[in-house]
N, C-alpha and C positions, 0 to 999 in steps of 0.2 A: 381564298380562303385555304391554308397549309390542311396536310394532310391531317396532324394530332386535331390543331382545331373542329375541321369537319366532324373527324372520329366521334368527341365528345361533343361538341354540339346536337349532331345526330342521336347520341347518346342519353342526352339530358332531357330533351324534349319525348322520348319516346318514356324513360321512367317516372317523369315528372307528370306525365300526362296518363300515367295509369299507373296510379300512387299506391293501388290494393290487387290483389295478391284475385284473378277472378276465377273463378269456380269452384271449385267441378263438386258435382255430391263424393260423401265420404267415401262409396264403396272406389272411386278412379284414382284414390291420396291410395291405394294397397296393391293396383296394379303394375306389377312392372313391365315398362316398355323395352326397355334398355340396360345394359351391365357393363357399365366401364372400369374396369380393375376391379374396384370392391365399393365403389360408388353405384347406387340404385337411379335408371332413370326413370322416373313414376309416369303412368299416362295423363295425367292432370297436369304435370308440370310440363309436357308437352303438348299439350291444348293450351295451357296458358300463354306460353310461347307463340305458337301458331297465329294465335286469336290476335297479338300486339301488330301482325302483318298482314290482319285482313281486319283487325276492327269489327267484324259482323259475325255472326257464329252461321249463319247461312250460308256465306260464302265460305266459309271455311268446311262445310255439310258438302260442298259440291265441288270440291275441289277432287282432282282423281288420284286414287290411290298410288301416281308416280311422281306427283306432285308433294305428298303428304311425306314421300321417302325420301325425295330430294332435302323437303327441311329438317328430315329426322337427322340426314348427313351431315347438314351445316351445323345442327346442334350437337351432334356427336363432335365434330371439329372443333366447336367453339368449349364445349366443357372439357376436352385432351388439353388444348391448351392453359384453359384455367387452371386444368388438374396441375402439370407441369410446373406451371409459373409460380403456382402455389407452395408446391413441394421444394420448391427453389428459392423460397423466401424472396420473391420480387416485389411482396406487398409492400416490405420494410423499405424499399427503394426509396431515398430523400425525394426525387419528382412526383411518384404515386403517393407519399401522403401530403405535399403540399396540394396538389389537386383532388386529393379523398377532403382535408379540411375545408380548402374554399368549396367545395361542392354541398357539404354539411351545414356551410353558413345559411344560404340559400334552401335548402331542400329541407331542414327539417321545419321550415314555417310553413313551406309548402304544405307539407304533409298533414301539419296542423291544422289550416285550414279546409285541408280536404275532409278531414275526421270531423273537425268539430263545427264545418259550414255546408260542406258539398255532401256531404254523406246523408242527414239528417233532411236535407230537402229533394238529393234524388229520388229517396225515398217516396218520399209527400207526392212528388212530379210522377211518379210509377203509378201509386194509387190512383193519381186524377185520370190517368193517358189510358186506364183500363176502362176508360168513360169517354164516349165522345157525347158533346150537348152541342144543343143548337138555341143560338139566341135572339133575340132581338134589343135593339136600344134605340133610345131618343138623347139625342146629345145637345148639351147645351156650351159652347163655345165657352173658355176661360182659360186663358191665360195663363201658364207658371208665372210667369212677373206682373201679374194683374193688380191693380190699383183697388184696396176696399171698397170706393164705389162701384166698381164695373165684379168687384167678387159678389157684393150685395143683389147685383142687378140680376147676377147671372141665376146665384139661388132663389129669386125671388122667382123668375121662371119655369126653373125647376119646381118650385112650389105648386107653381099653378100648372105645370103640367101634370104633376102628381093629382090633382083636384080633379081636372077634366077625364083623368084614366079610371077616378070612381063610377062615372057614367056614359064612357063613350069606348069605342074598342082602340087597341094600344095602335093596330097601322094604322087608323086612320090619323089617330092623333102625331105621329112618326110623319107620316104624312104630311102634315101642316106645322109643327112647330119645330122638325128635329133639323139644329143644324148640319148634321149629316146630309149633305146632298141627294147620297143615292136615294136616302130614305123615300125623295116621292115617284120612287119606282119600284122597292122594294117594300116597302113599309116599316123599314128597320131593323130587316132581315139580317143575320152576319153570315148564317148556314153553321152547318158543322166543325166545330173545331175541336183540340182537345189543351191537356196540360203542357205550358210550355208554348204556347200558341200566341198569347196575349198577355199584357201586363199585368202585372200579382194583381193589383188592388182589384181590377174587374174579373181578374179567373179566380180570384176567390170569392168574390160574393156570386157569381156564377152557379161554380161548384154547391155552395150551399141553399141554394134555390130548392124548390121544390118547381115539377113540372106546372106552367101555368102559373107560376107565382110571379109577383111584379116585387123587385124592393121597394123596400117602404120610404127611404129619404135616398138622395142623389149618390152617384159613387166617385168619389174625385180620382182623376187619372190624371198622365199630362197633356191627356189631350182635350181636357176639360170637363163636364159633368156628364154622368150617365143615368138615364135611367135604365133599366134593366128588366127582357121577361124572359124566363127559361121556357120554349118551346118544346124542348123537344130532349131526354136525360140514353144512351143507351150505351150496351157494353159493346165494345171495339174488338176490332181485331188486326194485327200486323200488315193489313194490307188482301186486295183478291187479286184475283187471276180472271181474263175476260179477254172475250174474242170478240168483234164483232166486222159487221159487211156495211160499209158506206155506200152510200147511192148519194153523190153529190149533186148539187143546185145547176142548174145551164144557166150560163151569165151569158150578156151581151159585153160589147168592147167596154162598156159604162161600168161594168158591174152589177148590173139589172137583172135578176132575176127572171129566165124569158117563157117556164116552162114550168111552173110549181107544179098544176095538175097531175101533168105528164111524169113528173119527178116522184108523185105521191104516189100514181095507179103502179108503178114502175117495181117502187120498193113493197108496197101491198102484194103485188106478183109475189113477189121473193119471199117474203115470210112467208105468204101461204104453204109456198115448196119447204119453208122448214118446218110448219108447225105440221104439215101433211108427212111428215120424218124425213126428208133429207137430210145427208149428213153435212151439218153447219159449214166444217173446213172445207170440205168438198166445192160447197157453191161458195165461200169468202172464195176462194183461188178463182174461180170462175166468173164471179161477177163485182166481188167488189172494189170499188176507187181510192181505197187508203192503197198507194204502191208501198207504205210503211210495214203493212200488217198483210197485204193482199196474201204474197207466196209464204206465209207462214199459216192460212187456214185464218186468217183475221186476229192470230194469236197476238195481244199488247203488254203479253206476259205481267209481272206486279205490278201493282199503283196503289199507294196510298189515296185516302180521302182528299179532295181536292187538290188534285194530282189533274184532272182532266176537267173541260166544262159544264159547269153546273146541274146542265138539264141531264147528261151525260151519267156524274158520276150521280145524282141522285136515285137514277135508274138502275144503274147498275148495283151499288149498295145496296137496293131493295130486294135483290132477285136470289135466289137459293142456288143453291151449286146445281147446275144442269140445265138453272130455269132459262129459257129466251124469252127477253124481252119483246113487248109490243115496240110499234115504230116509235123511237125518241127523236126528237128537232133537236138540231143544234146550229150554231151557224155553218157550218159545215156540211149542212143535208141532213139526209135520214141517215139513224140507224139502226140495226137488229143487235142486241146484244145478248153474249152468252157467256153466263160465270161459269167459270170453269176449275173455279177450286179457292178455297180461304184458307190465309194464312195466320193461325190460330197466336193469342195474345202470349206471346213469351212470357219466361218467368223472372223477376227480377234479374237473377245470378247474368240472364244470358243478357239482358239488355243493360245491364250497369255502366260499361265503360261507352255506350253511347248515350246514358242519358247524361253521365258525366260531363263529357262535352259537352251537349246541345245545353246543359244548366251551365257551363261557365261562358258559355258564348251571348247567353241571354242578358237583359235588365233581370232578370234576378237575382243572378248571383251576386250583381253590383249590388243591389240594394244589400241582399242576404249579409254580404261580407262589412256594406258600411254600417250596419247594425251593428254585427259583432265587434267591429274596432271603437264603436263608439260604447259599448259597452266595456270591452276590454281597459280604455283608454280610463274611464271611470272606476273602473277596479283598481287601477296603477296609478289612480291620484294623478293623474295627466293635468300639469295646467303649463297653459304660456305664459310666460316673463313678458310681463308687461314693458319692463324697460330693454330685452332683447328683442321685442315687438319692433320698438321706439328706433331702436339702434337700425333695423333693416329698413325699416320704410326712409331715416335719413338719408340710406347707400343708395338706394335705388331711387331713377328719375320716372315718376308715373307716368312721362311723356310717352317714356321706349317699352317695349316688349321687355320681357327676361331675357328673351334668345337676344337683344338690342342690348340688354343690361351685359353681357359675358361672364355669370358671376365667375368664372376662372380666373378671371384676372380683375374685380369689382374688390376682391378681399383682401387685405395683409395676413401676412399671417398670425398676428393678434385678431385682426377681425374672427378669422376663422374659430377662435377658443369662446367666443361670445356667447351666454348660454340663451336658447331661445325657448326654451320647457323644460321642463323637471315632471319626473315620474318615481313613482317607488323603486329605488334601486337605480336610477339611474337619469339621465341628462339626454337633452338634444342642445349641441352646439352647430354655430353656422358650417363649420366643415362637415356634419351631418347632412343639413341642409343641402350642398354644395354636391355633394356625392348625391343624394336622392335626385337632386335637378338632372345629373349627367347621365340618369338611367331610365329618368322619367321625362320622357320629352313632351307630355300632356301642356305643359302650365307653360312651353315656350311662348308659345304666341299671345298668350295673357299679358296686359300690364299690372305691374305690380300694385295692385291695393292690398289695401288692407285685408279683404276678405280672403282674397287669396293667399296673399303670405300667410294666412292661418290655416286655411288649407294645407301648404304645403310644409307649415313645419309638421302639421298632426301627419301628414304622409310618412316624413322622415323618421315618423317616431312609429311606423306601425314595426316594421323589421326587429327593434329593439325591444317590445314588448311582447311581440310573438314569442320568440325567441326565448322572454321569461317566463311566458306559459308552458312554452313547453320543457323548460327543466322545470315548474313546477307538478305538472303532470307525465313524467317522466316518459316523454314521448321516444325517449331514444331505447328505452327497455321494451318498446312494445314490437310485437312478433313480425307485423307488417313493416314495419319502418325497419327492423334489423335486413329483413328479407330482401328489401327493395334496396337497401344501403349494398349487402352482399353483391347486389345483381350490378349495383355500379364499377363495386371492385371487382367485378370478373370483367367486366368492360376494358376497366384501365388496364387489367393484367393484360389480357390478350394484345391491347395495344402496343403494351412492351413487349410480349414475346412476336408480335409481327413485324417491332421494329430490328431487334437482338440478333433473331432466328431467320429471319426473309429478305424484309428491306436494305438492310445494312450491307446482306450481300448479295447485290446485284450492282452490278454495275455495264454498264451500256456503253461500248466506246463507238468513235466514228464509222469504222470499218467493217462493222456487224451493221450498224443502219444503210450504209451504201450499199453493203450488199442485200437486207432486205429490199430496199428500193428499186435496186436493179431487177430483181426476182418480182415484184409486183408492181412494176410501173402503172398497170392495168386497173390496179385500185385508184390510182392518183389522177389517172385522164379525167378532161373535163370538156364539154363542148365549147369552143370559144369562134364567134363567125363562123358557126355550121361546120368546124374541122375541129377533130378529134385534136386534144394540146395536152400534152405530160406535165402538171406542176412540176415546178425546179425544186428539189432536192432540201434546198435549204427552207424552203418554204413549209414544206411537209416535216422536217427532220423532227419537231415537237410530237407529232403525232405518231412517228415510228416510234419514238425513244419512248412515249410511252407505251404505247402498243406491244415492246418488245418487254417490257419490263413488269404489266400484268402476265406475260405467259411465263418470263420466266419466275416470277410470283407463285403461280398456278403450279409450274415443277417442282419449286423447293417446296413450295407446300404440302404436296404430296408426298413429297419421301417422308417430311418430317412427322405428318400425320403418320404414315406407317410405320414409322420410327417409336411415336407413339403408343400407337395401339397394339407392340411390341412390350413397350414397359405396362402400359394398362390394356389385359385383352377386352376389345369388346365382345358381347352376346346381345344380338337384336332378335327380340322376341317377334316377328313379323305378324303372327296371328293375332296379335294383340294391337298393333297398329290400325287393323282391318276395324276396329272396335272407338278411336279416334270419333270426336262427335256424336256417335251415336245416340239417340234419346233415351232415356231411363225408361 
């Protein structure tokens, strides 16, 4: 990938994935961190940009002041380049306007989906994540492609289970009637989970139940039919920090435990030492048999629910800060656990970007997006053209996959004008479908049956309809949209500046590379047959060229930035930097 394509690829991913301005409270919007000429860099702007590099506010808070200063230096360099580029009118350059227009075609629809689909759902996800729930279920297998007869049998079995639950306890019925094989051991217990960890249909029902309540009818999901009981619901945190002492079981060469009583007694003696006031960390360093935490006094760092094996997890999350557990048995041996810290559940704004990433990766986003597009197609009177669909069916060979059909060569110029669907103020033609298939490879391995062709036409309609909605809702006047578009413009401008002011002035000749090679041969020495061998100049020539280019770039950039600071004087308020990411 060349420099320009790589730069824009990274920049696009960064801006699309962070579609709203993060943070911070209104007070930080007024605090000036630095001045660049007559422009001001506010503390909240610095925090926003820094968070894009960590995507985690805790990580940002834990950065050293030196790391924060380094990032501020990079940000000021960036702002200086942008200021110079805008003052020189580079935004009007033909290639920049072309790139900007191409980007806007996709970004406006991405921004719309974030606003209309993602934002509302992550707020609901956040509210659910405030709590962790523990549920049990009884599963009745029912595939998504089940026949009417199989569906009837499944629902009849579910009804029978519900009747049994009127007289028998849930755990007993789960062990005998659930199609989830693990129910024979756990009675249907799913342990603790929170929002976003299961499918939407299941989660929605669980969060509506009261503790000890059972669903009055089966819940249909992709896995089958579920009868669900909520066994606990409690406020959750963002993780805990704990230390432990592990006493491992002694095993023979076959893996059989050889002295369970002796191990237990040893663990009890250690527990007594802790209960009698000995320092936990000191004892852990002395006796713990967990090599990963022993040297740290047993410290395991922060971890979330379900990260540890269930007995350990259950005990650790039941403790108060400073409290030490009784002995806890796991497959690894006996544990003594001390809870050292609880991380409080973070405000919505601090979790926003993490929630967005999590939501977009899950099935809930796909379901919410599909629902939104179905409604949008209905609002815009979307309709498949029967003649266009017939035309497609005749063109494809149903015995081959769509990839094998090679759509780029399948249709003539006239074919590409055939109308496949219509909607208010627009239509989908074969050319639109071809472009859609070239950028959406999910359908390539499918046979071109009628159902799939309809889905492809609907997919091809998504971008045009989303763009119409964006125009109707004046998305381009949205302040967040304008801010993010300006961010992208800034990225284009800095790339342009780097090309004109720096990269274009870098010329590396063979003489320079040879000189560098001669004085740095030790850097290109390798072991071969237990002897030192210097790699030939021609073999490392490209590596040397790249290194020298980077060095000259830094040299030229330093001089260029120094000249910009003369033009746009920079003042940094270092005492303000110390306030970055402080809790309000």
